[in-house]
Each structure stands twice: as structure tokens, then as C-alpha cells.
KOLTITOR-929865 format. One record per residue (C-alpha): residue number from 1; residue in one letter; z, x, y negated. Coordinates in steps of 0.2 Angstrom, whole numbers, plus 5000, padded with zeros to 4 digits. Each point is the difference from the previous one (the first is absolute). Layout:
N
@resi NUM; resn A; up Z; east X; north Y
...
//
This chain:
322
@resi 1; resn M; up 5040; east 4936; north 5085
@resi 2; resn G; up 4983; east 4996; north 5009
@resi 3; resn G; up 4991; east 4980; north 4995
@resi 4; resn G; up 5000; east 4991; north 4983
@resi 5; resn G; up 4997; east 4983; north 5000
@resi 6; resn G; up 5006; east 4989; north 4992
@resi 7; resn G; up 4984; east 4997; north 4989
@resi 8; resn G; up 4997; east 5006; north 4985
@resi 9; resn V; up 5006; east 5015; north 4985
@resi 10; resn A; up 5017; east 4989; north 4997
@resi 11; resn G; up 5001; east 4993; north 5020
@resi 12; resn G; up 5019; east 5006; north 5000
@resi 13; resn G; up 4997; east 5012; north 4990
@resi 14; resn W; up 4994; east 5010; north 5013
@resi 15; resn V; up 4992; east 5017; north 4988
@resi 16; resn A; up 5018; east 5000; north 4991
@resi 17; resn G; up 5008; east 5001; north 5018
@resi 18; resn V; up 4990; east 5014; north 5006
@resi 19; resn A; up 5003; east 5010; north 4981
@resi 20; resn A; up 5016; east 4998; north 5000
@resi 21; resn A; up 5002; east 5005; north 5018
@resi 22; resn V; up 4994; east 5016; north 4997
@resi 23; resn K; up 5008; east 5003; north 4984
@resi 24; resn A; up 5018; east 4996; north 5008
@resi 25; resn N; up 4993; east 5016; north 5010
@resi 26; resn V; up 4996; east 5011; north 4989
@resi 27; resn G; up 5014; east 4997; north 4991
@resi 28; resn Q; up 5009; east 5006; north 5013
@resi 29; resn V; up 4998; east 5018; north 4998
@resi 30; resn L; up 4990; east 4999; north 4981
@resi 31; resn V; up 5015; east 4997; north 4987
@resi 32; resn G; up 4998; east 4990; north 4985
@resi 33; resn K; up 4980; east 4997; north 5001
@resi 34; resn E; up 4997; east 4982; north 5002
@resi 35; resn A; up 4987; east 4997; north 4989
@resi 36; resn V; up 4989; east 5017; north 5003
@resi 37; resn V; up 5000; east 4991; north 5020
@resi 38; resn E; up 4995; east 4985; north 4992
@resi 39; resn L; up 4988; east 5007; north 4992
@resi 40; resn V; up 4992; east 5012; north 5013
@resi 41; resn L; up 5001; east 4983; north 5011
@resi 42; resn A; up 4990; east 4990; north 4988
@resi 43; resn A; up 4986; east 5015; north 5003
@resi 44; resn V; up 5003; east 5001; north 5016
@resi 45; resn L; up 4996; east 4981; north 5003
@resi 46; resn S; up 4986; east 5000; north 4987
@resi 47; resn G; up 4993; east 5012; north 5008
@resi 48; resn G; up 5002; east 5016; north 4989
@resi 49; resn H; up 5004; east 5019; north 5001
@resi 50; resn I; up 5014; east 5006; north 4989
@resi 51; resn L; up 5003; east 5016; north 4989
@resi 52; resn V; up 5019; east 5006; north 4998
@resi 53; resn E; up 5001; east 5012; north 4985
@resi 54; resn D; up 5018; east 5006; north 5002
@resi 55; resn V; up 5010; east 5018; north 5001
@resi 56; resn P; up 5002; east 5007; north 5017
@resi 57; resn G; up 5018; east 4992; north 5009
@resi 58; resn I; up 5000; east 4983; north 4993
@resi 59; resn G; up 4994; east 4993; north 5016
@resi 60; resn K; up 4982; east 4997; north 5002
@resi 61; resn T; up 4997; east 5007; north 5017
@resi 62; resn T; up 5016; east 4989; north 5005
@resi 63; resn L; up 4992; east 4986; north 4991
@resi 64; resn A; up 4982; east 4999; north 5010
@resi 65; resn R; up 5010; east 5006; north 5017
@resi 66; resn S; up 5011; east 4984; north 5000
@resi 67; resn L; up 4987; east 4989; north 4996
@resi 68; resn A; up 4988; east 5005; north 5014
@resi 69; resn E; up 5017; east 4997; north 5012
@resi 70; resn S; up 5002; east 4986; north 4992
@resi 71; resn L; up 4983; east 4992; north 5003
@resi 72; resn R; up 5000; east 5009; north 5019
@resi 73; resn C; up 4983; east 5008; north 4991
@resi 74; resn S; up 4995; east 5019; north 5007
@resi 75; resn F; up 5006; east 5014; north 4988
@resi 76; resn R; up 4994; east 5016; north 4990
@resi 77; resn R; up 5002; east 5012; north 4990
@resi 78; resn I; up 4990; east 5012; north 4994
@resi 79; resn Q; up 5007; east 5013; north 4987
@resi 80; resn C; up 4985; east 5007; north 4989
@resi 81; resn T; up 4997; east 5017; north 4994
@resi 82; resn P; up 4987; east 5007; north 4993
@resi 83; resn D; up 4991; east 5009; north 5018
@resi 84; resn L; up 5001; east 4984; north 5007
@resi 85; resn M; up 4984; east 4993; north 5007
@resi 86; resn P; up 4993; east 4985; north 5001
@resi 87; resn S; up 4998; east 5002; north 5017
@resi 88; resn D; up 5019; east 5002; north 5001
@resi 89; resn I; up 4998; east 4982; north 4995
@resi 90; resn T; up 4988; east 4990; north 5010
@resi 91; resn G; up 5000; east 5011; north 5015
@resi 92; resn V; up 4987; east 5009; north 5008
@resi 93; resn H; up 4991; east 5004; north 5015
@resi 94; resn Y; up 5002; east 5014; north 5012
@resi 95; resn Y; up 4994; east 5006; north 5019
@resi 96; resn N; up 5011; east 4996; north 5012
@resi 97; resn Q; up 4995; east 5013; north 5012
@resi 98; resn K; up 5009; east 4993; north 5017
@resi 99; resn L; up 4989; east 4983; north 4997
@resi 100; resn G; up 4984; east 5012; north 4993
@resi 101; resn E; up 4997; east 4989; north 4987
@resi 102; resn F; up 5005; east 4995; north 4979
@resi 103; resn E; up 5017; east 4988; north 4996
@resi 104; resn F; up 5006; east 4992; north 4987
@resi 105; resn R; up 5020; east 5007; north 4996
@resi 106; resn A; up 5003; east 4988; north 4986
@resi 107; resn G; up 5009; east 5003; north 4982
@resi 108; resn P; up 5016; east 4994; north 4992
@resi 109; resn I; up 4987; east 4986; north 4991
@resi 110; resn L; up 4999; east 4988; north 5014
@resi 111; resn A; up 5018; east 4995; north 4999
@resi 112; resn Q; up 5005; east 4981; north 4992
@resi 113; resn V; up 5009; east 5008; north 4989
@resi 114; resn V; up 4995; east 5017; north 4992
@resi 115; resn L; up 5011; east 5010; north 4987
@resi 116; resn A; up 4990; east 5013; north 4991
@resi 117; resn D; up 5014; east 5009; north 4990
@resi 118; resn E; up 4996; east 5009; north 4984
@resi 119; resn I; up 4981; east 4993; north 5003
@resi 120; resn N; up 4996; east 5010; north 4982
@resi 121; resn R; up 5003; east 5017; north 5010
@resi 122; resn A; up 4985; east 4998; north 5012
@resi 123; resn T; up 4985; east 5005; north 4994
@resi 124; resn P; up 4986; east 4986; north 4992
@resi 125; resn R; up 4991; east 5004; north 5017
@resi 126; resn T; up 5013; east 4994; north 5011
@resi 127; resn Q; up 5006; east 4988; north 4989
@resi 128; resn S; up 4982; east 4992; north 5001
@resi 129; resn A; up 5004; east 4997; north 5019
@resi 130; resn L; up 5015; east 4991; north 4994
@resi 131; resn L; up 4990; east 4988; north 4988
@resi 132; resn E; up 4988; east 4996; north 5015
@resi 133; resn A; up 5015; east 4993; north 5011
@resi 134; resn M; up 5008; east 4991; north 4984
@resi 135; resn A; up 4982; east 4992; north 4995
@resi 136; resn E; up 4989; east 4996; north 5015
@resi 137; resn G; up 5016; east 5002; north 5015
@resi 138; resn Q; up 4989; east 5011; north 5009
@resi 139; resn V; up 4997; east 5017; north 5002
@resi 140; resn T; up 4985; east 5013; north 5004
@resi 141; resn V; up 5002; east 5013; north 5013
@resi 142; resn D; up 4984; east 5010; north 4999
@resi 143; resn D; up 4987; east 4986; north 5004
@resi 144; resn R; up 5014; east 4987; north 5008
@resi 145; resn T; up 5008; east 4987; north 4990
@resi 146; resn I; up 5017; east 4994; north 5005
@resi 147; resn R; up 5009; east 4983; north 4993
@resi 148; resn L; up 5017; east 5003; north 4999
@resi 149; resn P; up 5014; east 4990; north 5005
@resi 150; resn V; up 5005; east 4983; north 4993
@resi 151; resn P; up 5011; east 4997; north 4988
@resi 152; resn F; up 4996; east 5019; north 4993
@resi 153; resn L; up 5013; east 5005; north 4986
@resi 154; resn L; up 5000; east 5016; north 4990
@resi 155; resn V; up 5015; east 5005; north 4992
@resi 156; resn A; up 4996; east 5014; north 4987
@resi 157; resn T; up 5011; east 5013; north 4989
@resi 158; resn Q; up 4998; east 5010; north 4989
@resi 159; resn N; up 5013; east 5010; north 4989
@resi 160; resn P; up 4997; east 4997; north 4980
@resi 161; resn I; up 5008; east 5016; north 4993
@resi 162; resn E; up 4989; east 5010; north 5013
@resi 163; resn L; up 4987; east 5007; north 4991
@resi 164; resn E; up 4994; east 5017; north 5008
@resi 165; resn G; up 4993; east 4998; north 5016
@resi 166; resn T; up 4992; east 4984; north 4997
@resi 167; resn F; up 4985; east 4990; north 5001
@resi 168; resn P; up 5003; east 4985; north 4987
@resi 169; resn L; up 4993; east 4983; north 5011
@resi 170; resn P; up 4984; east 4996; north 4993
@resi 171; resn E; up 4998; east 4982; north 4991
@resi 172; resn A; up 4991; east 4994; north 5015
@resi 173; resn Q; up 5012; east 5004; north 5012
@resi 174; resn L; up 5014; east 4994; north 4987
@resi 175; resn D; up 4989; east 4982; north 5000
@resi 176; resn R; up 5006; east 5001; north 5021
@resi 177; resn F; up 5018; east 4996; north 5000
@resi 178; resn M; up 5005; east 4981; north 4997
@resi 179; resn L; up 5013; east 5006; north 4990
@resi 180; resn R; up 5009; east 5018; north 4993
@resi 181; resn L; up 5021; east 5000; north 5003
@resi 182; resn R; up 5014; east 5007; north 4993
@resi 183; resn L; up 5016; east 5001; north 5011
@resi 184; resn G; up 5012; east 5008; north 4988
@resi 185; resn Y; up 5017; east 5007; north 5001
@resi 186; resn P; up 5012; east 4990; north 5008
@resi 187; resn D; up 5014; east 4997; north 4989
@resi 188; resn E; up 5022; east 5005; north 5001
@resi 189; resn A; up 5002; east 4985; north 5015
@resi 190; resn E; up 4987; east 5001; north 5010
@resi 191; resn E; up 4999; east 5018; north 5001
@resi 192; resn E; up 5019; east 4998; north 5008
@resi 193; resn R; up 4993; east 4986; north 5011
@resi 194; resn M; up 4986; east 5013; north 5005
@resi 195; resn L; up 5013; east 5014; north 5007
@resi 196; resn A; up 5011; east 4987; north 5007
@resi 197; resn R; up 4988; east 4992; north 5009
@resi 198; resn F; up 4992; east 5016; north 5007
@resi 199; resn N; up 5016; east 5009; north 5001
@resi 200; resn S; up 5002; east 4996; north 5018
@resi 201; resn A; up 4983; east 5000; north 5009
@resi 202; resn N; up 4982; east 4996; north 4993
@resi 203; resn P; up 4997; east 4981; north 4998
@resi 204; resn M; up 4982; east 5004; north 5004
@resi 205; resn D; up 5004; east 5001; north 5018
@resi 206; resn A; up 5005; east 4984; north 5001
@resi 207; resn I; up 4988; east 4990; north 4994
@resi 208; resn Q; up 4992; east 4988; north 5010
@resi 209; resn P; up 4980; east 4992; north 4995
@resi 210; resn V; up 5005; east 4981; north 4994
@resi 211; resn A; up 4979; east 4997; north 4998
@resi 212; resn G; up 4982; east 5006; north 5008
@resi 213; resn G; up 4985; east 5006; north 4993
@resi 214; resn E; up 4993; east 4983; north 5006
@resi 215; resn D; up 5011; east 4991; north 4987
@resi 216; resn I; up 4996; east 5011; north 4986
@resi 217; resn I; up 4981; east 4995; north 5005
@resi 218; resn E; up 5006; east 4980; north 4999
@resi 219; resn T; up 5010; east 5003; north 4984
@resi 220; resn Q; up 4984; east 5009; north 4993
@resi 221; resn Q; up 4991; east 4983; north 5004
@resi 222; resn R; up 5013; east 4988; north 4992
@resi 223; resn V; up 5003; east 5010; north 4986
@resi 224; resn K; up 4980; east 4995; north 4995
@resi 225; resn E; up 5005; east 4984; north 4999
@resi 226; resn V; up 5014; east 5000; north 4989
@resi 227; resn Y; up 4993; east 4988; north 4985
@resi 228; resn V; up 4995; east 5007; north 4982
@resi 229; resn D; up 4997; east 4988; north 4987
@resi 230; resn P; up 4984; east 5005; north 4992
@resi 231; resn V; up 5007; east 5004; north 4981
@resi 232; resn L; up 5013; east 5012; north 5010
@resi 233; resn S; up 4984; east 5008; north 5008
@resi 234; resn N; up 4991; east 5000; north 4984
@resi 235; resn Y; up 5019; east 5008; north 4992
@resi 236; resn V; up 4995; east 5015; north 5013
@resi 237; resn V; up 4985; east 5004; north 4993
@resi 238; resn R; up 5006; east 5000; north 4982
@resi 239; resn L; up 5012; east 5011; north 5005
@resi 240; resn T; up 4988; east 5014; north 5006
@resi 241; resn Q; up 4987; east 4996; north 4988
@resi 242; resn A; up 5011; east 5003; north 4987
@resi 243; resn T; up 5006; east 5019; north 5010
@resi 244; resn R; up 4980; east 5003; north 4995
@resi 245; resn R; up 4998; east 4995; north 4980
@resi 246; resn H; up 5018; east 5007; north 4996
@resi 247; resn E; up 4998; east 5017; north 4986
@resi 248; resn D; up 5011; east 5011; north 5010
@resi 249; resn V; up 4990; east 4997; north 5015
@resi 250; resn E; up 4984; east 5014; north 5007
@resi 251; resn L; up 4998; east 4988; north 5017
@resi 252; resn G; up 5007; east 4985; north 5004
@resi 253; resn A; up 5005; east 4991; north 5016
@resi 254; resn S; up 4986; east 4998; north 5010
@resi 255; resn P; up 4993; east 4982; north 5010
@resi 256; resn R; up 5008; east 5005; north 5014
@resi 257; resn A; up 5019; east 5002; north 4992
@resi 258; resn T; up 4998; east 4981; north 4994
@resi 259; resn L; up 4996; east 4996; north 5019
@resi 260; resn G; up 5015; east 5009; north 5004
@resi 261; resn L; up 5010; east 4993; north 4987
@resi 262; resn Y; up 4994; east 4982; north 5004
@resi 263; resn R; up 5006; east 5004; north 5022
@resi 264; resn C; up 5016; east 5008; north 4995
@resi 265; resn S; up 5007; east 4987; north 4990
@resi 266; resn Q; up 4996; east 4989; north 5013
@resi 267; resn A; up 5008; east 5011; north 5015
@resi 268; resn F; up 5016; east 5002; north 4987
@resi 269; resn A; up 5000; east 4979; north 4997
@resi 270; resn A; up 4998; east 4997; north 5021
@resi 271; resn I; up 5015; east 5014; north 4999
@resi 272; resn R; up 5011; east 4990; north 4990
@resi 273; resn G; up 4998; east 4985; north 5010
@resi 274; resn R; up 4985; east 4992; north 4990
@resi 275; resn S; up 4985; east 4991; north 5004
@resi 276; resn Y; up 4993; east 5005; north 4982
@resi 277; resn V; up 4997; east 5015; north 4987
@resi 278; resn T; up 5011; east 4997; north 4984
@resi 279; resn P; up 4997; east 5011; north 4985
@resi 280; resn D; up 5016; east 5011; north 5002
@resi 281; resn D; up 4995; east 5004; north 5015
@resi 282; resn V; up 4984; east 5007; north 4992
@resi 283; resn K; up 5009; east 5008; north 4987
@resi 284; resn V; up 5010; east 5009; north 5013
@resi 285; resn I; up 4987; east 5008; north 5010
@resi 286; resn A; up 4989; east 5005; north 4985
@resi 287; resn P; up 5008; east 5015; north 4993
@resi 288; resn Y; up 4998; east 5006; north 5021
@resi 289; resn A; up 4981; east 4996; north 5001
@resi 290; resn L; up 4995; east 5003; north 4985
@resi 291; resn S; up 5007; east 5016; north 4993
@resi 292; resn H; up 4994; east 5011; north 5012
@resi 293; resn R; up 4983; east 4993; north 4995
@resi 294; resn T; up 5000; east 5002; north 4984
@resi 295; resn I; up 4997; east 5017; north 4991
@resi 296; resn L; up 5007; east 5003; north 4978
@resi 297; resn T; up 4989; east 5010; north 4990
@resi 298; resn S; up 5004; east 5017; north 4998
@resi 299; resn Q; up 5007; east 4997; north 4980
@resi 300; resn A; up 5012; east 4986; north 5008
@resi 301; resn R; up 5006; east 5013; north 5015
@resi 302; resn L; up 5003; east 5012; north 4984
@resi 303; resn R; up 5011; east 4986; north 4991
@resi 304; resn G; up 5011; east 4999; north 5017
@resi 305; resn R; up 4993; east 4984; north 5005
@resi 306; resn T; up 4997; east 4995; north 5018
@resi 307; resn A; up 4990; east 4989; north 5010
@resi 308; resn E; up 5017; east 4986; north 5003
@resi 309; resn D; up 5003; east 5000; north 4983
@resi 310; resn V; up 4983; east 4993; north 4997
@resi 311; resn V; up 5003; east 4988; north 5016
@resi 312; resn L; up 5016; east 4993; north 4994
@resi 313; resn E; up 4994; east 4998; north 4982
@resi 314; resn L; up 4985; east 4990; north 5006
@resi 315; resn L; up 5012; east 4989; north 5010
@resi 316; resn S; up 5008; east 4995; north 4986
@resi 317; resn Q; up 4982; east 4999; north 4988
@resi 318; resn V; up 4990; east 4988; north 5011
@resi 319; resn E; up 5005; east 4983; north 5003
@resi 320; resn V; up 5009; east 4993; north 5014
@resi 321; resn P; up 4991; east 4984; north 5007
@resi 322; resn V; up 5016; east 4989; north 5000
//
């Protein structure tokens, strides 16, 4: 789209315009997932990463690839397996016999949109290489630190029903994901539309970029200008604090979760064309920003409670500012 102009967040609804163009583009391929794409864009525009927890064949890879194509960003896919080494992700120095010197061969993490498929199949050592990329925007290879391209988005997936041969993500790594999402199965009408759309050709081949990396960087800056009333900031803090005091919670959401919820609410408001955040923006984002950072007690899990249940309960209990 190039060049913002228009002054301020609300100037011509430019942020909303970028988001709408990307959403329509992804919608050509991914049927009936507009709400999920909005949440993904909210994470992108607030500089966060995404964990998609769902069964195979739902469209996780399609989502990441169509997003990269729409944003004119480089895209790489990492298929995580137990034998995957950190160097397979970050890259490696090798000896070039022709030149008689060592050269660096970049790994797939050095792209703007990276899909780490089945991240919980990688060993903790390999997962730690992804953690540095997510936390610091860089990777370390031997004694060399390499900055990642900007913007950088990691979309990680895991299958929630497979346990054999997996290494559950530690709390520190889960905390680095801005949002945890589920795509869910399409309904009957959506699945029929999908069949019709893929009948003649792959719609992915027809996707054209509607925004560049520079547009995303500018929208990320504009999102920070979205106004958040002090009473709403206090509401965000009270929500995350409430997760730490709940009787069913062993480990509540971190201060990083507070900041993530705040930033993502700003992005969601901008996507909806507003220059200010409402309580509803916070309530939409909270289950996706707080649940994966909330660890329940073993007794609560035995009773069938989930972190999502607790967050939804807190949303109904914590007083909403008027």
C-alpha cells in the first residue's frame, strides 16, 4: 500500500485499511476465519508472536503462508522433529573449499514470517533457539549475533491431542507468545465453499501482496498512539492481577501478559477503525492473551477446569469501567 500520510492513527482509518486489505486477501484462501485473522493481525500489529493449537488439516500452514504473501514478506517453514538441531534453525558456518574460508549459511529463522510446525516435537535445546529469536529478535551462531529481519513474526503450531514423542513448551516459552489461538473446524456451509474455491485451482497461487513490510512497521508505530483511558489501563492490570489470586491458579499471568493484553487491545481497536480502546476490545483479547500464561493447580485440572474457564470467569467478575 505504501506511505501512510493522513496524520495520526485515525487519519483516514489507514491502519484499518491495511488490516482490511490483508484480511480480504487471506480470506480468499482461508474460508470463514475472519475473526481469527483479525486476532492474528492484532498480534502482528502489536509486534507479537502466535501459537496456534489445533488438530492437523485445519489450515494453520495456509494461514501463515497467505499472511506472508499478503504482506510481501519472506516466508519459511520449519517442520519440528525430535532430531531437529538448533543449527538447522539458526544456520551454520561451513568451510567453502573454493574460497578457502568459512561462510555462513542462513537457517529458516532468518525470514520475516516463520512457521514452526509442531513446535512441541522439537527438543528443549532446539526450542531454546526459537526462544532467543522471539525474545531478542536475534540469533546467536557460534560467537556471532545475527539480527532478524523486520518485521519478524513466528507462527508456531502444536497438536493438542498428541502427547507421545512431544516436549511440552515450558512456561517461559509460552509467555513469549502474544496470543494462543484455535482455528476450529469449518461449519457445513464453509466447508462447501472451501471445496468450490479449491475445485479448479489453488487460490494461494492468485494471492497478490497488498502491503509491504514497511507498511507493517508504520502500522505498528501508529498502534502505539491509540488512546487508552487510565481507567481502562487499570482494568487491564486488575484482570491480570486477578489471575494470580484465583484459588484454582498455581501461576498467574505475568507482567509481560499485562503489556501484551494492553498492546493487543490497542491494535484490535485500530483494526476496527478506532483511535481509542473500549472495554470490549480488552474482553475480546483477554482469553487469547491470558489463558496460555495461566497455570492451574493439579486439583483444578483433575476437576476438569481449564485456564480458559478461569479467564472467562474473571471477565464476568472483574468490574468493567464505564
